[in-house]
Each structure stands twice: as C-alpha cells, then as structure tokens.
N, C-alpha and C positions, 0 to 999 in steps of 0.2 A: 527466595525470589531476588533478583537484583535487575532493574531497569536502569540503563544510563545512556546518555546520550554516545553516540559511535563517533569515534575517532579516525582519522587516518589510516591507523594500522590496523584495524579491523576490517579494512576493505577484502581480505582474502577469505574472513569469515562470512560475510556477509555474502559474499558470491556462493560460498557453499550453501549456506543456510537459504538463499535465496532461491536457486536453483534447484534445492531437494523440496521445500515447500510447496514451489508454483509445479513441480512436477507430481508431488503428492496430491494436489488439490486438482490438478486439472491436463496432466500429462495423458490420461486416457483419452481427450479430445483430438488431440492431434497424432499428425503421423511421427514417427520417429526423425524423419529428417526435418519437417517442419518445427518439430518440439527444440531439437539439438542447434538448430540456426537460430531460435528466439533466446535460448538461454546464453548462447554464445554471444548473443550481441546485448541483450537487456542484465544478464548475469556474470558478466565477465567482470574480473578484477578491475578492469580498467574502468568500467561503467561506475562502479562504485567508488573508486578513488576521485572521478569526477564528479559525483555528487558530494562526497566529502569534504572536497576541497572548495566548493562554492557556496557562498553566505547565503545563496536564494534557497538552500535545500538543508534538513536535518533529517537525521536517521536516528533512532535508539535501537538499543539491542537489550533482548530480556534474556537473562542468563538464570539457570539453576545449575547450584553445585560446579560452577565454572564454565557449565556448557550452554552455548548459545542456543534458545530454542524458540525465539521470534524475534521480529523487527518491524518497525514502522518508518514510513519515507513519507515527509511532507514537504510541500514545496507551493511555487505558483501554479496556479491553475492552467491546466492544457487541455482540458476536455472541449469537444467540438459541441458548445451549447451557445447560441447567440446571445446569452445574458452574461457571458463570462466575460470579465472586465480583468485588466493586468493586475489590480490591486486584489483580488480574490485568491484564496488560498485552496488546496487541495491534498486530503489525504490521498497519494499516489498509492500507498500499498501497505498492508497490515496482515502478516502472515506468522502462524504459531506452529510449529511441528506438532503433527499428530498425537505424539506422546504428551505433549504439554496441554492440549486444547481443554477447554471446559473449567480449568483453574482460576481465571481471571486474569491471565497472562495478556490477554487481546485487549481486554477493557483496560488495563494499566498502559499500555503500550499506546491505546487511542486516548486516553485522557492527557499521554503526556505531548503527542502530537497536536490536539486538540489546543491546549494550553499553549504551545509553541505560534501555532496560527493565527492565534487571539492576542498574542502578548501586547501588539499594540491598538488592543481594543478589537471588540466584535467586529466582524465582516463575513460576507458572504463565504460560505466554505462548501467543497463540492466533493464527491466520491463517485467512482465509477464501481460499479458490483455486477457480477454475471448474473444475467437474467434470471438462471436457474440456482442462484446461492441465496436460498431463500434464508437460511439463518443469519446471513451478513446482513440481506435487507432488513429482516426483522432487529437485529443487534443496533443497525445505524438508527433504524426508526426511533427505537428508544431514547436516542439522543439529539430527536428531533429534524431528522433527515428525511426527507420526502422526495419521492419520483420525480425527475425535471424534465426528463427526455430518454432518448436511446441514441445508439449509435453502434457500428460494428468495428469490434476489438479484433485485430487479423494478426494471426499466427501463420505465416506461410501461405497456404492456400486456403486456411481455416478462416470463416469469418465468424465470431461468436455475437449474439444478441447480449449487449451489454445496457446496463440501465444506469444513468446519470441521477445521481441523489445530491439535493442541496437542502442546506440549512442557510436560511435567513437571520441577519443580528436577531438577538430576541428571543431566538426558541429556545 
C-alpha cells in the first residue's frame, strides 16, 4: 500500500473514488435524484480541482497495486458548532473502498491527515460522523475524539443526524 499526497492531476481519480465510496457507504439513504445531485456537486472533478489548488486543504490517496482504494481530506473546520474557531482544523472526509476496509488503509490515511492538521502544533480538531456509523465513532474515539454536538447533514430532501466530534490539544 502506498499513501501519498494527492496532486492536481489526481482530481479525476478522486472524483470517481469519492463518488463510489460515498455511494457504497450511504447511497441507500437517498433517492436516486438527491444522491446524483449531491455527487454532481460534491464529487465533481471541478470540486476536487478546487480543493487541490487551495493551500488551505490537503488530500491523500491510498493506492494498492496502482489502484486508488481510499482518500482523506483535511482543512479548516466548517462545522456548525459554537466553539469552532477559524484556526481549528477538520478531517472532512475519510473513505476507503469496501474491498480495502479492515487492512489499515483508513488508519494510515487518518494519521497523515492528523499530522498535517497539527503541522504547526496541536490545535482543536473536528470531525463529522453519521449518527449510525458506530465503527467510525469507535475509530475516532481511539484517537481521543469525543462527541461535542449534532447537526443535520443535508442531501437533497434528506436530513441525516450527524455527530460532531472534537479533540482538544493534549488528547
């Protein structure tokens, strides 16, 4: 397995991987129309090109035998919580293809993202996780993240209950 920082030429690969992993994990929750509209906006090549061109964000790709199997996205925190400050960081996405789950890919991507988020020293870090994704909640808990709030994650007409997790410096 190779985990590397994504570069602008990876935008198309990230768009395909992002759409497929989101659909595999959550596609069953949404109508076909709502899901496609969300994918067209959040997982378009142009969306990844914008993220890859911004110094405020960083993406990593995990590859096995030259195939992209997972990715992570980190940047400034945009979660709706009263304690969020501009200098706080957020793991915005962490997805691994179903075939590559359970082999340490997610942990390696997560470690890279955390190191980047704290490259200038410890600071509060945030994560959003679906309320029914118990495995992810346990995973983040092992890294010292604790539930700090809730909000609605909107995909078309669907409103999902999302938990906001936070890790304070020193945890």
